N, C-alpha and C positions, 0 to 999 in steps of 0.2 A: 458385873463384868463393866462396867469407862468402855461407852461405846460414843465418846466425842470423835469425828469424824475431821479427817485433815483432810485435804484440798481432791484426797480424789475421795473412793466408795469404801473401804475398804476402813474397820475402825480404825484407832489411833491403837485399842491399844483394849487384848480378848484377854481376859483373867480375869478368873476371881478367885487370886490370893491377891494379898494383898502388905505393906508394909508401914513403916515410920519412919519417917524421919527429922532429922533438925535444920533446920532452912535456917538464915541469920540468927538461928537463937531460939527461937518460937519453933513448937513441938506441929509433923502436921500431920495427919491423921490418916493410915487408906490407904494410904498413896497404893498405885497398880504394883504386879511386879511379875513377870521383871519390868524392868524402867530403866533407862540411859541418860544418861546426860541426857542430852538433846531428847526425848521422851518427856525429862522434869520439862524444859524447856518453856516445850508444846504445852503443855498435861496449866502450869503454870499462866501459861500469855504472854510470856518475856519475848522481846525481839531479840531473836540471833544475831547479830550481831551487836560488836562492841557492850558484850556482856564478857566479867572473868568470872570462872567458877573454885572453889578448895574446897576440898573431900577429907576430911578426915586429917585436915594442914597440911596437904597437901597441895599444887594447882597445877588444874585439868587442864592439858592442851587444846587447843581447839580443835587438834584433825584430830581428838581421843574424842571427839560429843559421845558420836555416834555408835564408839563399841566398849564405849567407860559402863558397868554394869552394875547398879548401884546397891546397898544393901539393904536391911533392916538396921536403924540405928548411928545407920553415916550419923556425919553433923554434914553440914556445906554451907557457905558460906557463896553471896552471888551478890555479882558487882555489878553492874548496867548503865554506862557511861547514855548523858543527856544531852547535848550538843545547845548550845547558846550563844548566846553572845552583846 
């Protein structure tokens, strides 16, 4: 069971099932399943704004991050933008 906490008192993930994903060309083992794109962003500690995600060569719309479920073996490319000047 993964017991990371969000801003509330409930666990982010309550599962005994795991999957493997390829993220930016690297294999990531034992990620909690089920897992949405939004859940992956939280799990990896990435910023929720200014981020683009491609899943199996298709862009995932930000409006579907919370409902797009990932599957074992999915290939993701994640880009997050950093401002500067």
